[in-house]
RODREN-312162 format. One record per atom (N, C-alpha, C): residue in three letters; x, y, z. Coordinates in steps of 0.001 Angstrom, whole numbers, plus 500000, padded with zeros to 6 digits. Atoms other than C-alpha are relative to their C-alpha. Example, Ala and Ser with C-alpha at 12.3 -4.5 7.8 and 13.67 -1.06 7.14 Angstrom:
ALA500890498810500000;ALA512300495500507800;ALA500900501200500000;SER499180498810499940;SER513670498940507140;SER499230501090500730;
% end
This chain:
UNK500725499413499049;UNK723178323107139614;UNK498732499595500210;UNK501413500518499606;UNK719952321634141200;UNK499022501045500175;UNK501192498996500050;UNK716632323526140530;UNK499067499508501255;UNK500974500549498926;UNK714532323280143808;UNK498619500858499385;UNK501417499475500327;UNK710710323709142700;UNK499238500018501315;UNK500958499757498814;UNK708465325062145419;UNK498555499930499595;UNK501464500212500143;UNK704810324049145453;UNK499306501447500468;UNK500782498884499624;UNK702889327423145480;UNK499038499928500924;UNK501197500166499265;UNK699995326125147104;UNK500492499742501362;UNK499463500188498776;UNK702135325047150029;UNK500523501079500687;UNK499317498714499566;UNK703794328271150329;UNK498728500985500536;UNK501199499393499464;UNK700186329921150433;UNK499345499466501404;UNK500592500616498749;UNK699003327474153163;UNK500984500486501125;UNK499068499665499100;UNK702183328308155065;UNK499739501406500489;UNK500308498685499715;UNK701589332062154775;UNK498637500304500629;UNK501044499986499473;UNK698077331698155741;UNK499999499669501407;UNK500067500551498718;UNK698748329602158869;UNK500877500998500747;UNK499222499016499269;UNK701423332252159954;UNK499136501260500410;UNK500955499027499776;UNK698773335011159530;UNK498950499594501190;UNK501104500420499135;UNK696335333036161567;UNK500641499866501541;UNK499230499808498750;UNK699103332494164290;UNK500086501551500503;UNK499718498474499515;UNK699740336342164342;UNK498794500396500568;UNK501304499517499487;UNK696044336945164662;UNK499568499663501246;UNK500443500749498644;UNK695541334517167614;UNK501000500454501023;UNK499021499790498818;UNK698793335401169537;UNK500004501556500260;UNK500109498439499638;UNK698590339296169211;UNK498672500432500629;UNK501315499497499394;UNK695022339535170272;UNK499740501268499674;UNK500066498656500691;UNK694540342556168155;UNK498655500619500237;UNK501393499554499641;UNK691657344942169085;UNK499353500152498533;UNK500758499924501059;UNK688883344835166401;UNK500007501150499250;UNK499956498515500759;UNK689076348637165477;UNK501271500310499572;UNK498794499427500499;UNK692636348664164775;UNK500319499504498411;UNK499697500066501474;UNK694371348843161339;UNK500648498565499919;UNK499328501363500139;UNK696526345876162104;UNK498989498776499780;UNK501053501083499962;UNK693603343704162842;UNK499522499727498528;UNK500720499994501360;UNK691943344566159553;UNK501091499554498896;UNK499010500625500964;UNK695348343999157684;UNK500263498647500115;UNK499597501669500031;UNK695947340628158929;UNK498473499258499608;UNK501182500607500504;UNK692225339735158298;UNK499917500074498565;UNK500069499917501403;UNK692510341106154797;UNK500921499053499298;UNK498885500779500533;UNK695787339518154022;UNK499599498400500031;UNK500538501364499866;UNK694272336079155177;UNK499019499775499162;UNK501075500200501020;UNK691234336479153040;UNK500581499973498639;UNK499364499824501395;UNK693415337534149890;UNK500883498342499929;UNK499142501170500258;UNK695850334464150620;UNK498908498583499722;UNK500957500998500210;UNK692798332052150790;UNK499409500133498758;UNK500390499942501472;UNK691329333346147706;UNK501025499545498916;UNK498899500209500946;UNK694617333040145828;UNK500103498408500033;UNK499934501423500089;UNK694748329438147168;UNK498928499297499319;UNK501355500611500552;UNK691297328628146045;UNK500058500005498487;UNK499907499864501507;UNK691913330040142532;UNK501250499257499542;UNK499014500964500476;UNK695167328256142254;UNK499780498648499874;UNK500351501322499881;UNK694050324865143284;UNK498945499631499081;UNK500935500235501183;UNK691006325326140794;UNK500625499876498969;UNK499207500034501361;UNK693233326104138058;UNK500954498541499862;UNK499228501188499755;UNK695487323173139092;UNK499152498631499452;UNK501028501292500253;UNK692451320669138984;UNK499667500195498774;UNK500367499773501366;UNK691161322075135765;UNK501058499429499043;UNK498975500387500871;UNK694666321608134057;UNK500142498497500188;UNK499744501424500070;UNK694928318080135426;UNK498984499164499396;UNK501287500706500578;UNK691442317226134277;UNK500236500024498313;UNK500014500001501354;UNK692187318393130779;UNK501214499075499671;UNK498867501026500276;UNK695690316420130761;UNK499451498594499947;UNK500493501384499969;UNK693799313297131901;UNK499080499662498762;UNK500854500240500946;UNK691099313700129502;UNK500710499673498474;UNK499139500072501136;UNK693664314276126567;UNK500822498677499947;UNK499438501466500084;UNK695573311160127690;UNK498993498863499647;UNK501026500999500284;UNK692455309181127642;UNK499631499725498511;UNK500393499929501336;UNK691397310293124184;UNK501271499403499188;UNK498938500519500566;UNK695003309604122902;UNK500058498268500076;UNK499951501321499764;UNK694915306207124518;UNK498867499085499296;UNK501289500624500836;UNK691496305185122985;UNK500316499902498410;UNK499648499932501336;UNK692903306307119638;UNK501017498688499562;UNK498848500747500149;UNK695957303862120023;UNK499608498545500140;UNK500276501209499387;UNK694517300887121833;UNK499221499214498815;UNK500629500784500867;UNK693563298063119388;UNK499269498803500864;UNK500591501024499109;UNK693045295305121925;UNK499872500541501514;UNK500162499442498706;UNK691522296640125215;UNK499632498838501014;UNK500170501228499212;UNK692372293644127416;UNK500325500277501579;UNK499872499706498456;UNK692612295638130770;UNK498679500697500411;UNK501308499424499259;UNK689484296455132898;UNK500326501193500578;UNK499801498723499354;UNK689630300061133622;UNK498681500522500487;UNK501330499435499376;UNK686914301422136048;UNK499961501415499841;UNK499937498589500090;UNK687763304764134896;UNK500870500889500945;UNK498954499490499178;UNK690569305269137402;UNK501467499812499845;UNK498692500340500555;UNK693518304080135406;UNK501044501289500142;UNK499097498872500184;UNK694931307562134997;UNK500596500565501463;UNK499709499699498527;UNK694952308099138927;UNK501319498996500542;UNK498827500862499499;UNK697460305123139267;UNK501264500194499264;UNK498490499944500744;UNK700081306486136834;UNK500222501605500146;UNK499672498548500030;UNK701956309811136941;UNK500251500592498711;UNK499999499283501366;UNK702526312066133883;UNK501114499229499241;UNK499047500855500817;UNK705731310205132831;UNK499729498627499913;UNK500568501240500228;UNK704176307010133219;UNK498921499815499057;UNK501189500170500972;UNK701236307750131189;UNK500636500293498754;UNK499122499890501381;UNK703603309084128523;UNK500701498772499452;UNK499427501301500330;UNK705462305921128572;UNK499135498888499460;UNK500992500791500341;UNK702239304023128175;UNK499680500316498502;UNK500137499459501314;UNK701585306049124956;UNK501059499591499176;UNK498895500473500893;UNK704917305375123624;UNK500239498585499962;UNK500176501503500182;UNK704753301715124358;UNK498994499593498997;UNK501026500289500931;UNK701524301546122373;UNK500422500519498602;UNK499498499676501339;UNK703138303470119524;UNK500829499158499446;UNK498990500902500585;UNK705966301106119096;UNK499270498657499748;UNK500727501361500433;UNK703441298071118877;UNK499403500235498662;UNK500382499896501310;UNK702477297085115460;UNK498406500399499953;UNK501395499450500066;UNK699132298732114519;UNK498940498643499684;UNK500859501262500051;UNK696342296035114995;UNK500165499138501022;UNK499807500881499106;UNK697892294483117779;UNK500447500563501321;UNK499620499240498917;UNK698291297241120202;UNK499141499615501419;UNK500681500748498702;UNK697527295756123790;UNK500138500828501239;UNK499726499086498885;UNK696782298067126683;UNK500477499326501051;UNK499690500921498954;UNK697547295211129092;UNK501719499938499831;UNK498818500046500268;UNK700994294805127499;UNK500830501452500346;UNK499503498770499810;UNK701707298514127464;UNK500082500666501319;UNK499856499672498473;UNK700831298821131127;UNK500922499265500781;UNK499102500854499466;UNK702859295988131934;UNK501401500485499908;UNK498741499544500350;UNK705952297443130439;UNK500364501196500774;UNK499887498794499233;UNK705398300638132464;UNK499966499921501446;UNK500414500200498689;UNK703991299504135674;UNK499600498650500390;UNK500477501250499798;UNK704029295732136195;UNK499143499488501121;UNK500778500175498840;UNK702512295960139620;UNK498461500137499767;UNK501285499493500105;UNK699473297519138224;UNK498977498807499147;UNK500677501243500980;UNK698501294356135852;UNK500169498767500664;UNK500259501475499351;UNK697285291192137645;UNK500638498953499155;UNK499431501177500728;UNK699163287981136676;UNK499227498913499379;UNK501057501023500133;UNK696043285968136323;UNK499575500089498351;UNK500206500002501363;UNK695734286864132569;UNK501212499738499037;
% end
């Protein structure tokens, strides 16, 4: 049985958009309870979206920092010029595979370039 994962932030955006359409189409009088219910729900959904995306961003930053720390511990030969954006080019599974590739190399000759090439050959230029 396949499990479908629904992105919560997309659901919140969809709900917010529906509330916006309802607000615009119904042309509710400002003193009605429905008007304030729709406005309140839209504000609540907006705040929930902001909190969720902030939490996801913080989690992603922590994971990236941990990956970089682990990478720096393992790399003996830093033969790949990283401008600080290397993690952005790799998804989580690729990052893990880079760590695993480094761990399989003999200590003292762990090459970042070789590990990256084994995971994502397109990322490593052929000139070296």
